[in-house]
N, C-alpha and C positions, 0 to 999 in steps of 0.2 A: 265319195261324193260329198262336197260341202254345200250345205244350204243354210243361208242366212247365218253364216259364221260357225256353223256346228257340223261335224262329220256325221253321216249316216251310218246306222247300224242295221244291216240287212237281218231281220229277225226271222222271217218265215216266208215260204212260198208254197202255193198251192195250184195244182192243175185239176180241173174238173171237167167231165163230159156227161151231159144228161142226154138220154135217148129214149125213143119209142121202140115198142115191139122187142124188148130185151128179155122176155121170159124164157128164152132158151137157156138162160142162166140156171133155171130150176133143173134142167136136165144135164147141163154140161159144167156145173160149177167145179165139181171134183176133178173131171178130166182137164179143165182149164188151169187149175192150180197145179196139177201134176205136170203139165207142159211148161208152166212158168218156172217151177222148181227144176225141171230138167234142163231148160235152156239157160237158166240163171240160178245156180244153187245158193246165191246170197239170200233168196227169199225164204221166209218160214212163216208158218201161222203164227200170229202174234198173240191170240187169246184163245178163245174156245174153238170148237169145231165149226166149220162153215154152216150157215143155216139159210132159209129162204130169204131172210131179210139183209144178209150182209156176209161177206167173206174177208176178213181183215188179214193182210199179210205185212210183214215188216222186213225191211233190208238189214242184214248183218253187217253190211259195208258202211253204211252211213246213217241208219236209223230212219230212212225215209219209210212212211207208212203207205200202203196201198189198200183200198176198199173197193169192192165191186158188188153189184147187185142187179136185180131186174130193171132197175131205173137209171142208175148211173154208176161210174166209177170215178175215183179221185186219188191223187197222189199228194202227200204233204211232207215237207221237209222243214224242221224248225231248229233255230239256233240251240245248241246244247245249253241246258241251264248251268250256269257257273263257269262256263267256259271262258278262255281269255281271247276269243275271236268270234266274229260274227260269220254269216254265211258269205263266202267269197266267191269269186267267179269260178274257181275250180269246183267248189261244192255245187253250184247251180249248174255247172257243165255236166257233172255226174248225174245230177237230178234229171236233166234233159235226156241223158242217155237212157236212164231207167224208164222214163215216160215213153220214149220211142220204142223200146223193145217190148214192154209189158202192154202198152196200149194196142200195138199191132197184133199181139197174140189174142187179147180179149176181143178186139173188133172182129177178127177172123173166126174165132171159136163160137161167138154169139151171134154171128151173122148181122152185125150192126151196120145199117145203112141210113137210118132215118134219125137225125139228131135234133134235140130241142135246144141244146146250148153248149157252147164251149168256152171255157174261161180260164184265165191265169191271173192269180192274185199274189201280190207281194206287199209285205209290211215292212217299213222303215222306222226305226226308232231314233230319236235325237235326245241324247242324255240331258237331264236337268238337275239342278241342285235341289230344287224344291217343286211342289205343285204350282205355287205361284210363278216360279221361274219358267215352267213349261207354258203356263198360260200367257206370260208376257212374250214368250218367243213366238207363240202362235199369233198373237195380236200384231206383232211386227210383221210377221209373214203375210198377214191378211189385211194390212193396213189400207190397201186399195179397195178392199171388199166393203159392201154396204152394211157394215155392222156399226151401229151408232150408239154411243154411251147415252144419248138422250132417251133411248128406250127404257133404260134402267132408271133414269131420273124420274120419268113419268109415273113409275111404280114405287117412288120413294126408296130406291135402292140403287145398287150398282151391279154391273155385269161382272159375274164372278168367273165364268168360264165361257170361252168362245170356241165353238166347233164349226166346222165347215164340211158340206157335202155338195157335190156337183157331179153331174153325169154329162160327158162330152161325147158326141157322136163324130167320129172321123170317118174317112172314106170307106174303110173296110171293117171297122170295129168300134165298140163304145168303151169308154172309160168311166168308171164310178171312182171319184176320189174323195176320200174322207180324211179330215185332219182334226185331231183332238188330243187332249192330254191323257196320259195313262199312268196308273201306279201299279207296280208289281209287288205282290204281296209275299212272294216265295222268299224264304230265308236261306241265304247262301253263305257258306263258310268261305270268307275271302281272306283268311289269314290275318285277322286284326292284330293279334299279338306280334306277328313278323313286322307289320307296318310300323309299330310303336318302338322298335329297336332302333337306336340311334347308331350311325355309322361309327362314331368315335368309341362305342362301347363294344364293337365287335372284335373278335379275336382273329387269328390267322385264317379262320374260315369266312373272313369278310366277304369275299366274292361270292361264295355260296348264298349267304344271307342276302346280299345285295341283289342277286338274280332272283331269289325268292320274293323280295320286296317288289321288284319290277313286275313279276308274273302277278302278284295280288293286285297291284295298281291296274294291270291291264284287265284283270277280271272285274274290278270295279267299274272301269270305263265302258266295259262291253255288257254289263249287267246293271244298268242304272235302276235305282228304286223308282225314281221319277222320270218321265220322258214325254216328249211330243211324239205323236205317231202320225205318219202318213200312210194311209192304207189305200191301195190302187188295185182295182178289179178291172181287167181288160177282158171283154167278152164279145161273143157273136151269138145272137138268138137265130135259131132255125138254120144253122149252117149247112151247105150242101155236102160237105165232107169234113173230116177232122184229120189234121196231121200234127200231132203233139209237138214235135221238135220244131217245126216251122212256126206254129203258133206261138210257142213261148219265146222263141228267139227274136222274132219280129215284135211281139209285144214288149218284151224287155227293152229292146232297142229304143222303141217309141217312148216307152215310159222314161227311161233315163234322159233322153233328148228333151222330153217335155218338161221334167223337173229342172233340168239345168237352164233351159231357156225362160221358164216361167218364173223361177225363184231366186236364181243366182245373179 
């Protein structure tokens, strides 16, 4: 997806369900985990043993994390640090399959029927050269919004960062949209020495080095130090029921359509 001239990087997705009367968790946490592991062996305990506050699991297939407790459960899948790709449709499709299976098990085992909130959240990054570059991109994106430089002038200064948050109510769900600049502090080995090798200096292994250079450049593109971020949370409060697969699929389609029509 291209927005304001820059390709999006799908960085992270989360699905969360909050509920009432989930204290059956205290009695059935272990048996629920056993059933999850029997039905889908990709899931393992990710940290310590389960406790009354939380039972964290992790997928060996793609690194999706799953947590459940007496109050809520949530799934999260994040772009692998340093990878040369972001989350693609295939990755999100696998995530939806995991949500569909595991949430149905938990809903049944904990007798969940009374829900407070269901939400799907997605983070998009747009790579920038510098912090200033990301702020300028956001300013261009929001040029029709009521953000006036005169505010800064009245304080004898200038606007250094422009962020935007809005909540939109559609016919069947709400969307909270946040746009701001971000800086990633994690240090990633992207093969800097490989990038500095000139093609004219390469030997008969030239193709191998050129492929390594290409891969390093892709890793840089997908792991920007500076970026603008569009964070969208699609949610329903007090839903009558929850269907993870349907909710994520419909929300994602609406989000992509909204972004394309609003900003492209």
